[in-house]
N, C-alpha and C positions, 0 to 999 in steps of 0.2 A: 706368935710372930706372923706378920703379914709381909709378903714379898711383892715388890713392884719392879717392873722392868723399865728402865729409863735409858736415855741416850746421854752420854757424856762426851762431848766433842764428836768424834767420828766413830766411837765405839759404844756398844751396849753394856750396861751394867745392871746388876740386881741390887736393890736396896731392901733391907729388912727393917721394919718398924714393929715395936711392941703393939699388940692388938689394941690395948687401951688407948695408946697414943693415936693409932690409926682411926679408931672409932671416934675419939674426940675431934680429930681433924675433920672427919666426915660431917659430924654435927655442925661444927663451926662453918663448914663450907656449904651447908644447906641440904645435906643428905642424911638419911637414917642409916646407922651402922648396919652392916651386913645386908644392905639392900643392893640391888643390881647397880644402882647409881653410885654407891659409896666408893667402891674401888676406883672407878674412873675419875671421880672428882679429886680424890686424894692423889692418884697418880699424876693427874694434870697439874695439881698444885706443886707437887714435888719436882716435876719436870720444869715448871716455871722458875722455881728457885735455882735450879742448876743453870738454866739458860740465862737468868739475870746475873748470876755470879760470873758467868763467862770464864770459867777456869777448867779447861779440858784436861789439865794434868792433875786435878784434885785427887787426893787420896783420902781414904777413910770416909767415903761418901755417905754411908749410912749414919755414921756418927755426926757428921756435919749437918745432915738433914734433920736428924733428931733434935739438934740444938735449934735449928731454924723453926721447927714445928713448935717447940716449947715456947720460944719467943713470940710466935704467932698466936699461941693459945692464951698466954697470960695477958693481963690488962696492959694497956699501953704505957701507963705510968711506971709500972714495974719494969717492963722491958726497956724503956727509955733510960730509966735510972741505971739499970745494969749496963747498957751499952755505953752510957756516959762514963761510968766508972771504969769500964774496960778500956776505953780510949785514953783515960788519964793514967793508967798503969801499964 
Protein backbone atom coordinates (compact mmCIF):
# COMPACT_ATOMS: atom_id res chain seq x y z
CA UNK A 1 0.00 0.00 0.00
CA UNK A 2 1.07 3.55 -0.70
CA UNK A 3 -0.11 6.46 1.39
CA UNK A 4 -0.88 9.96 0.19
CA UNK A 5 -1.52 13.02 2.34
CA UNK A 6 -4.34 15.15 0.90
CA UNK A 7 -6.57 18.01 1.94
CA UNK A 8 -10.30 17.48 2.23
CA UNK A 9 -12.02 20.80 2.82
CA UNK A 10 -10.18 22.39 5.75
CA UNK A 11 -8.64 19.18 7.10
CA UNK A 12 -5.86 16.85 6.09
CA UNK A 13 -6.51 13.21 5.39
CA UNK A 14 -4.42 10.21 4.47
CA UNK A 15 -5.43 8.01 1.56
CA UNK A 16 -4.12 4.50 0.96
CA UNK A 17 -3.90 2.95 -2.51
CA UNK A 18 -2.74 -0.52 -3.44
CA UNK A 19 0.80 -0.35 -4.84
CA UNK A 20 -0.27 -1.80 -8.20
CA UNK A 21 -3.03 0.79 -8.60
CA UNK A 22 -0.65 3.57 -7.62
CA UNK A 23 1.97 2.33 -10.09
CA UNK A 24 -0.56 2.11 -12.92
CA UNK A 25 -1.75 5.64 -12.18
CA UNK A 26 1.83 6.89 -12.25
CA UNK A 27 2.39 5.30 -15.67
CA UNK A 28 -0.89 6.70 -17.03
CA UNK A 29 0.13 10.13 -15.74
CA UNK A 30 3.54 9.95 -17.43
CA UNK A 31 5.84 8.87 -14.62
CA UNK A 32 7.77 5.67 -14.01
CA UNK A 33 6.61 3.73 -10.91
CA UNK A 34 8.84 4.23 -7.86
CA UNK A 35 10.54 7.24 -9.46
CA UNK A 36 10.87 10.51 -7.55
CA UNK A 37 8.20 12.00 -9.82
CA UNK A 38 5.67 9.16 -9.41
CA UNK A 39 4.43 9.90 -5.89
CA UNK A 40 3.95 13.58 -6.67
CA UNK A 41 1.98 13.13 -9.87
CA UNK A 42 -0.31 10.54 -8.28
CA UNK A 43 -0.83 12.72 -5.19
CA UNK A 44 -1.62 15.72 -7.40
CA UNK A 45 -4.13 13.69 -9.44
CA UNK A 46 -5.81 12.37 -6.28
CA UNK A 47 -6.04 15.90 -4.85
CA UNK A 48 -7.58 17.16 -8.09
CA UNK A 49 -10.27 14.48 -7.86
CA UNK A 50 -11.16 15.59 -4.35
CA UNK A 51 -11.12 19.27 -5.31
CA UNK A 52 -13.34 18.71 -8.36
CA UNK A 53 -15.86 16.70 -6.34
CA UNK A 54 -16.05 19.56 -3.81
CA UNK A 55 -17.46 17.38 -1.00
CA UNK A 56 -15.60 18.32 2.19
CA UNK A 57 -17.80 15.99 4.26
CA UNK A 58 -16.92 12.93 2.17
CA UNK A 59 -16.32 9.72 4.08
CA UNK A 60 -14.44 6.62 2.95
CA UNK A 61 -12.14 8.81 0.89
CA UNK A 62 -9.68 6.02 0.03
CA UNK A 63 -12.47 3.80 -1.28
CA UNK A 64 -13.95 6.60 -3.39
CA UNK A 65 -10.57 7.54 -4.85
CA UNK A 66 -9.81 3.89 -5.68
CA UNK A 67 -13.01 3.85 -7.73
CA UNK A 68 -12.08 7.08 -9.46
CA UNK A 69 -8.64 5.66 -10.27
CA UNK A 70 -10.10 2.49 -11.80
CA UNK A 71 -12.48 4.52 -13.96
CA UNK A 72 -9.55 6.69 -15.07
CA UNK A 73 -7.43 3.65 -15.96
CA UNK A 74 -9.97 1.64 -17.94
CA UNK A 75 -10.79 2.59 -21.51
CA UNK A 76 -13.36 5.35 -21.99
CA UNK A 77 -15.97 3.10 -23.60
CA UNK A 78 -16.02 0.79 -20.58
CA UNK A 79 -16.11 3.59 -18.02
CA UNK A 80 -18.84 5.47 -19.95
CA UNK A 81 -20.94 2.30 -20.25
CA UNK A 82 -20.57 1.70 -16.51
CA UNK A 83 -21.47 5.28 -15.56
CA UNK A 84 -24.49 5.24 -17.89
CA UNK A 85 -25.68 1.99 -16.31
CA UNK A 86 -25.11 3.42 -12.83
CA UNK A 87 -27.23 6.49 -13.61
CA UNK A 88 -30.07 4.30 -14.89
CA UNK A 89 -30.21 2.20 -11.72
